[in-house]
DOLUM-456481 format. One record per residue: residue in one letter; x negated, y, z of N, C-alpha, C in turn. Coordinates in steps of 0.2 Angstrom, whole numbers, plus 5000, padded with zeros to 4 digits. Example, Ala and Ser with C-alpha at 12.3 -4.5 7.8 and 13.67 -1.06 7.14 Angstrom:
residues 2
a493449725039493849785039493449845039 s493649895035493249955036493650005039 
This chain:
residues 504
g474049785213474249725211474949725207 k475149785205475749795201475649775194 n476149735191476049715184476249775180 e475949765174475949825169476649835166 y476949775165477649785161478149755166 d478749785165479349755168479549685164 l479449685158479649625154479149615148 l478949555147478549535142478849485138 v478949495132479249445127478749405123 i478649345123478249305119478549275113 g478549305107478849285101479249345098 g479149355092479449415089479949395084 g480349345086480949325082481549355084 s482149325081482849355083482949365090 g482849315094483049315101482549355105 g481949355104481449395107481449465106 l481549485100481649555098482249585101 a482849545101483449575103483349585111 c483049535114482949545122482549605123 a481949615120481549665121481849735120 k482249745114482549805113483049825118 e483449775120483949785124483749805131 a483149775133482849795140482549865139 a482349885134482049955133482650005134 q483249985132483750035132483950055140 f483750005144483750025151483250065154 g482750085150482250125152481650085155 r481650025154481049975156480449975152 k479949965155479249955151479249885148 v479249885142479349815138478749805133 a478549745132478049725127478249665124 v478049665117478149605113477549575111 l477449515112476849475109477049435104 d476749435098476949395092476349385088 y476249315086475749295081475949245077 v475849245070476049195066475449145064 e475449085066474949045064475049025057 p474549025053474649005046474848935045 s475348925040475548855039474948815036 p474948745036474348705033474148725026 r474648755023474548785016474248855016 g474248885022473948955022474449005022 t475148995022475649045022475749075028 t475749145028475949185034476349235033 w476649275038477149325037477149375042 g477549425042477549475047478049465053 l478149515057478649515062479349505060 g479649465064480449455063480649375064 g480149335065480249265066480549225060 t480749165061480949115056481549145052 c482049165055482649195051482449245046 v482049295047481949345043481449325037 n480949285039480349275035480449205031 v480649155034480649085031481349045032 g481849085034482449055035483049085032 c483549105036484149135034484149185028 i483749235029483749285024483449265017 p482849245017482649225010483049165007 k483349115011483749065009484349085006 k484749135010485349165007485249195000 l484749235000484549274994484449224988 m484049174989483949124984484549084982 h484949074987485649044986486049084982 q486049154983486349194978486149194971 a485449184970485249184964485549124960 a485549064964485849004961486649014959 l486949054964487749064962487749104956 l487349154955487349194949487249154943 g486849104943486749054938487349024936 s487748994941488448964940488949014937 a488849074940489349124937489249144930 l488649134928488449144920488849094916 k488849034919489148984915489948994915 d490149014921490949024921491149084917 a490649134916490849194913491049184906 q490749134902490949124895491749104895 h491949064900492649054900493149114901 y492849164904493249224905493149274899 g492749254894492749304888492049344888 w491649324892490949364892490549324887 n490149364882489749334877489049334880 i488749274882488149274885487749224881 s487149254878486749214874486449154877 q486349094874486049034877485449024873 p484948994877484948964883484849024888 v485049014894484949064900484349044903 h483849084905483249064908483149104914 h482949064919482749104926482049104927 t481749164929481049174931480949184938 w480649134941480549124948480149184951 s479649204947479249264950479549324951 v480049334947480449404948480949394954 m481249334955481649324961481249324967 a480649294967480249284973480049354975 q479849394970479549464971480049504975 g480649504972481249544975481449514982 v481449454983481549424990481049444995 q480449434993479849444997479749514999 n479949564994479849634995480449655001 y481049625000481549635005481349615012 v481049555012480849525019480249575022 k479849595018479349645020479549705023 s480149725020480449785022480749775029 l481049715030481249695037480749695042 n480149665040479549665044479349735047 w479349785042479149845044479749885048 g480349865046480949895050480849875058 h480749815059480649785066480049825069 r479549835066478949875069479149945071 v479549975066479750045068480250045073 q480749995074481249995079480849985086 l480349945086480049935093479650005095 q479350035090479050095091479550145093 d480150155090480650205092480850195099 k480950125101481150115108480650105113 k480050125111479450125115479250055118 v479350005114479149935115478449925113 k477949905117477349895115477249825111 y476949835105476849765101476149745101 f476049685103475349655102475349595097 n474949605092474949555087474349505089 i474549465095474049415097474349355099 k473949295099474149235101474049225108 g474549225112474349215119474549155123 s474249145129474449085133474449105140 f474749075144474849085151474149075155 s473949125159473349105164473649105171 d474249135172474549125178475249145177 p475749135182476449145180476649215178 h476249265180476349335178475849365173 t475449325170474849345166474849305160 v474749335154474649305147474049335144 r473649295142472949315139472949295132 g472649335128472549315121472049355117 l471949335111471449365107471749405101 t471449465099471749495093471349465087 k471549485081471249455075470449475075 a470349535078469649555078469249525084 g469549475088469249435093469149475100 k469549525100469549565107470049535112 e469849515118470249485122470749535125 t471449515126471949565128472249525134 v472349555139472749525145473349575147 v473949535147474549575148474849545154 t475049585159475449565165476149595165 a476649555168477349575168477649545174 d478149575176478649555181479049495179 n479349505173479749455170479449435163 i479449375161479249345155479749305151 v479849325145480349285141479949245135 i480049185135479749145130480249135124 a480049155118480549155112480149135106 t479749085106479249065101479549025095 g480148995096480448965091480148895089 g480248875083479948815081479648815074 r479248765072478948765066479048695063 p479048685056479248625053478648575054 k478948505055478448455056478248425049 y477748385049477448345044477548275045 p477748225040477748155042476948135041 m476648135047475948125047475748045045 h476248005046476147935044476147925036 v476347975033476347965025475647995023 a475247955019474647975017474648025012 g474348085013474348135008474848185010 a475248175015475848225017475548295018 l475048295023474848365025474448395019 e474048355016473548385011473948415005 y474548385003474848394996475548424997 g475848415003476548435004476648505006 i477248535006477348605009478048595013 t478248645016478848645020479248705018 s479748715022480148785021479748845023 d479248835027478748895028478448915022 d478348875017477948895011478348905005 l478948875005479348874999479548954997 f479748985002480049055001479449104999 w478849085000478349134998477849114992 l478149064989477749044983477849094977 k477249114974477249164969477449134962 e477349074961477549034955478048984956 s478448964951478948914952478748844955 p479048814959478848754962478948694957 g479248704951479348654946479748594948 k479648544945479948474947479848464955 t480348464959480248454966480648394969 v480248364974480648314978480648344985 v481248334988481348354995481448294999 y481048285004481148225008481448245015 i482048205016482348225023482348155027 c482048165033482048115038482548135043 l483048095044483548115048483548085055 t483048095059482948065066483148125071 g483848125072484048175077484048245075 v484048265068483948325066484548345061 s484648405060485148425055484848455049 p484748425044484248455038484648495034 d485048545036485448585032484948635028 v484448655030483948705026483748665020 s483548595021483248565016483748555010 l484448535012484948535007485048595003 e485048655007485148715005484548734999 c483948715001483348724997483448684990 a483648624991483748584985484248604981 g484848634984485348664980485148724976 f484848774979484648824975484148814970 l483648764971483148744966483548714960 t484048674961484448644956484748704952 g485048754956485448804953485048854949 i484448854950484048904945483748864940 g483948794939483748754933483148714934 l482948704941482348654942482548584943 d482148534940482248464941482148454949 t482648434953482648424960482848364962 t482548324966482748264969482748264977 v483248244980483248234987483148164989 m482648144993482548084996482748075003 m483148035005483348025012483447955014 r483347945021483347885024484047865026 s484447915028485047905031485647955029 v486147975033486648015031486448085031 p486748135027486548205027486848235032 l486648295034486948345039487148305045 r486748275048486848245055486948295060 g487548285064487648335069488248375067 f488448375060489048405058489648355058 d490148365055490748315055490548255051 q490548195054490448135051490948085052 a491548105052492148065054492148005049 k492347945051492347885047492847885042 k492747855036493247855031493847825033 n494447845031495047815034495547815028 q495747755026496247755020496947785022 i497147835018497747865019498147865013 s498847885013499247875008499147905001 f498747965001498647994995497947994993 t497447984997496847974995496347955000 t495747944999495247925005494947985008 q494947985014494648045017493948035017 q493548085014492848075014492548115020 q491948085021491548125026491448195024 m491448245028491348305026490548315023 a490148285027489448285024489348255017 s489648195016489648165010489948205004 l490448245006490748295001490148344998 v489748365003489248415001488748384996 t488548324998488048294994488348264987 e488948244987489348224981489348284976 h489548344979489548404974488848414972 m488348414976487648424974487448374968 e487648314969487548264963487848284957 s488448304957488848324951488548394949 y488248434953487948494951487248484948 g486948424949486348414945485748384950 t485848394956485348374961485348294961 k484748264960484648194961484548164968 f484848114970484748084976484448014976 l483948004980483647934982483847924989 k484347884989484647864996484347804999 r484247805005483947745009483247735006 c482847785005482147785002481747825007 f481047805008480647845012479947835009 p479547895009478947895005478347855009 t477847835006477347795009476647835008 k476647865002476047905000476147954995 v475648004995475648064990474948064987 e474848064981474248064978474148124973 k473548154972473448204967473248174961 l473648194955473448174949472948224945 k472648194940472148234936472448304933 n473148294932473448354929473748404934 n473548394940473748434946474448414949 g474748364945475348344948475348304954 l475848284957475848244963476248174962 q475848124963476248054962476448034969 v477148024970477448004976477647934975 t477447894980477647824981478147814987 w478647774986479147764991479447694991 k479747684997480047614998480747624997 n481047584993481847584992482047524996 a482447545002482647495007483147455004 d483647475000484147434997483947384992 l483447404988483147354983482547324986 d482347344991481747314994481147304989 r481047364987480447364982480147434982 e479547444980479147504979479247534973 e479347604973479447644967479047704967 s478947744962478547804961478747844956 d478547914956478747964951478248014952 s478148064947477748114948478148184949 f477848234953478248294954477648344954 h477948414954477448464954477448484962 t477948474965478048504972478348444977 v478048434982478348394987478548434994 m479148434996479348475002479548425007 w479348435013479548395019480048435023 a480548395025481048415029481248365034 v480748355039480748305044480848325051 g481148385052481348415058480848475060 r480948505066480548555068480248545075 a479748565076479448555083479348625087 p479548625093479448695097478748715097 d478648785096478048815096477748825103 t477548775106477348785113476648765115 k476248735110475648695111475148745114 t475048805112474548855115474748895120 l475348885123475648925128475348915135 n475148845136474848825142475348825148 l475948795146476548795150476448755156 e476048705155475948655161475548685167 t475148735165474748775170475248815175 v475748845172476148885177476748845179 g476848785177477448745179478048745176 v478048775169478748775165478848705163 k479448675165479648615163479848605156 t479748555152479948545145480248475145 n480648455140480948395139480348355135 s480148295139479648255136479748225129 e480348215127480448195121480448245115 t480748305116480848355111480348405112 g480048415118479548465119479848535120 k480548535120480848605121480848625129 i480948685130480948715137481648705140 i481648675146482248665150482448725153 v483048745152483348805155484048795158 d484248835162484948835165485348885161 a485948895164486448935161486249005160 s485849025164485549095164484949105160 e484749055156484149045152483549045156 a483549035163482949025167482648965167 t481948965167481548905167481448875174 s481048825175480948805181480448845185 v480248905182479848955186480249015187 p480249045193480649105194480249165190 h480749205187480549265183480249245176 i480249175174480049155167480649125164 y480849155158481449135155481349115148 a481849085144481749065137482349065134 v482349085127482949095123482749075116 g483349055112483249035105483048965104 d482748945099482648875096482148845101 i481848875105481348845110481648805116 t482348825117482648795123483048735121 e483048685126483348625125484148635126 g484448595121485148595121485548655118 r485148705115485448765112485548755105 p486048785102486048785094485448825091 e485248795086484648825083484948875078 l485148935080485548985076485349055078 t485149095073484949165074485449205079 p486149205077486649245081486649225088 t486549155090486549135097485949165101 a485349155097484749185100484849255102 i485049295097485149365098485649385104 a486149355104486649365109486349345116 a486049285116485749265122485249305125 g484849335120484249385122484549445125 k485049475122485349535124485649525131 l486049475132486349455138485849445144 l485349415142484749405147484549475150 a484349515145484149585147484649625151 q485249615149485749645153485849625160 r485749555161485749525168485149545172 l484549555168483949575172483849645174 f484149685170484049755171484649805171 g485249775169485849815168486449795173 q486249755178486749735184487349695181 s487149655175487749615172487649545175 s488149505175488149435177488449395171 e488549425165488849385160488349335157 l488549275156488149225153488349205146 m487849185142488049165135488449105135 d489049115131489449055129489349025123 y489048965123488848925118489448885114 d490048885117490548845114490848885108 n491148845103491448875097491048925093 v490448905092489948945088490048935081 p490248975077490348955069489648955066 t489648915061488948915056489148895049 t488748905045488848885038488248855035 v488248805031487748775027487848805020 f487348835017487348875011487148825005 t487448765005487348724999487748754993 p487648724987488048754981488748764982 l489048714985489748714988489648724995 e489848784998489648795005490048755010 y489748745016490148705021490148745028 g490648775030490748815036491148775041 c490948785047491348745053491248785059 v491748775064491748805070492048755075 g491848755081492148705086491848635085 l492248585087492148515087492248485081 s491748435079491848385074492448335076 e492748295071493248255073492948195078 e492348175077491948125081491948155088 a491648215089491548245096492248255099 a492748275096493448285099493648215101 v493648165098493848095100493448075106 q492748095106492348075111492548115118 h492748175117492948215123493648205125 h494048195121494748185123495148125122 g494848075118495148015116495548015110 s495547965106495847965099496547975100 d496847955105497647955106497848035107 n497348075109497548145111497348195105 i497148165099496848205094497348205088 e497448265085497848265079497348295074 v497348275068496948295062497348315056 y497348375054497648405048497148415043 h497248395037496748405032497048405025 a496648435020496948445013496348455008 y496448435002496048454997496348514994 y496048554990496348614987495848634981 k496148674977495748704971495748774971 p495148804972495048874972495248904965 l495648964965495848994959495349004954 e494749024957494149044953493948984949 f494048924951493848864947494348844941 t494848874941495348854936495248864929 v495148934927494948954920494348924918 a493848924923493148894921493148824921 e493748794923493748714923493248684927 r493048714933492548684937492848624941 d492448574943492748524947492848544954 a493448534957493548554964493648494968 t493448434966493548374969493348374977 q492748414978492548414985492748474989 c493148514986493448564990493948544995 y493848555002494148515007494148555013 m494648545017494648575024495048525029 k494748535035495048485040495148525047 m495648525050495848555057495948505062 v495448505067495548455073495848485078 c496448455081496848485086496948435092 l497148465098497348425103498048405101 r498348355103499048335101499548365106 e499348375112499848405117500048475116 r500648485118500948555118500948585111 e500648645111500648685104500048665100 q499648615102499048585099498548645098 r498148655103497548695103497048675098 i496848715094496348695088495648685092 l495348635091494748615093494148625088 g494348615082493748625077494048635070 l493748675066493948685059493348675054 h493448645049492948625044493148645037 f492748675033492948705027492348695022 i492548665016492048655011492348695005 g491948745003492248784997491848844996 p491948884991491648944990491748994996 n491249034997491249085003491449055009 a491248995011491448965017491249005023 g490649035023490449075029490949135030 e491149165025491649225026492349195029 v492549135026493149105028493149085036 i492549055037492549025044492449085049 q492049135047491949195052492649225054 g493149225050493749255052494149215057 f494149145055494549095059494149085066 a493549095066493149085072493449125078 l493649185077493849235082494449195085 g494949175081495549145083495449085088 i494949045085494848985089494448995095 k494049045095493749065101494249095107 c494749125104495249145109495849095110 g495749035108496148975110496748975105 a496648985099497248985094497448915094 t498148905092498448845092498648825085 y498848765083499048745077499748785075 s500148795080500748825079500648895077 q500148935080500049005079499749005072 m499348955070499048955063499548955058 m500048905059500548905054501048965053 k501049005059501449065058501049125055 t500349115054499949165051500049165044 v500149225041500349235034499649245031 g499549195026498949195022498849255017 i498249265015498149315010498149285003 h498549294999498649264992498349304987 p498049264982497849194982497049184984 t496949164990496249154992496249074994 s495649054995495448984997495648985005 a495549045008495649045016496349035017 e496849055013497549055013497748975014 e497348935011497548865012497448835019 v497048865023497048845030497648855034 t498048905032498748915035499248875032 k499148825028499548785025499448705027 l499048695032498848625033499348585036 h500048605036500548565038500748515032 i500448525026500548485021500448415022 t499848395024499548335026499348325033 k499548265036499448255043499148185044 r498648185049498448115051498348115058 s498748065061498748055069498347995071 g497748005074497347945076497147905070 l497347845070497147795064497747795059 d498347825061498947815057498947885053 a499147875046499247935042499847935039 t500147995038500748015034500648075030 v501048075025501148135021501748175023 t501748235026502348265029502648315024 g502448315018502748355013502248385008 c502548415003502048444998502448514996 
């Protein structure tokens, strides 16, 4: 009656692999079960999960391709003679990115083998709380039993099934990064119903950056879940919403926006183009245009349908479909756990999944009691002008502590890199949200500008350790950098609904 494995991980993404490899370090017998269901367009990939194959990695590399395009324009102002017009070849970029991703797939296979973790390329489902049953590609049934099971299957993009032709003719981010040929003129539709569509804006940004005609269609505000503080008239300018600054820069960068619009149907044209028809809510009329590619960004659904969770009693949120876990990542069933995007109320971020997976393995097999801390997790949206943040948004800070107890410092700035090239720095902006009491502990930091991820990563440590506004002002900045400007935020100050300029 003894189970074959000490730990079985279902899902070979960031969190699952981290958990499996960490458990193997303790000499435990571990297995990983992973299977990629092809997208409706037939796209599939190897071991590594969303981040490696259709998320962070290819996204950042294609973002870099777009940044290089901008750098080529800047280079002429710095004396470089670059023949015009500059042309980008999608297939060369795609091949390079896809080859790197495949090398990561292979690397994960090798690491599992080195750590003696058994890998099953099967699509499994629970038959009882300790048993998972599945079929190999060859049709052979495989049964795996384990003392402990971790679910880490992540999520997959959803389709707007109410839109005629959406499934037949549209793609998602699961497909975009694996296209062999350029997507051409593209429309990205964002439906903001409780999701943060950062990936869609990132995709639209790099498509524009490599010279493609790109349109973003959206029903509501962008980047829901990030800082959406309401506009407040102050003495030197109007404070823009952080998210609005991102899209304003994208518009100036060349991305078109169809705001308060939603599609009603997609039709195939004789020339293989796609005719998209949408409703313009502001004008209360129907409009249409033709595109080569239609990309949907309407949220992600947890990948649980085939797991047979109800049979073993694993509880999920009826609205989101995500697995309900406690602080120790435990589900409603003893010995069954879940980590990563599949879990309710957790950040959908690779680093948190990795950390949670490692800590879970340490608690199960390493006599540890340390829990994952989900507070003050930094993140960055890699739009053409990057947006990085850590901690609370202004709205969340007010909600938690009350508007009278919050102090907000903020400023616009101009990166030195933008000066000679005469680039518009209108949207380069930062905001620090602090408690008003005593030394003013920093609750959140928001930064829009070049290299935002690198900037926020450094400040994240201080904020995690309880840094205060007073300490920040005593920190000597590295000159001349954009990050240095964060240490000068005493220049402008806004308290609650009152605003003052304290000096220049």
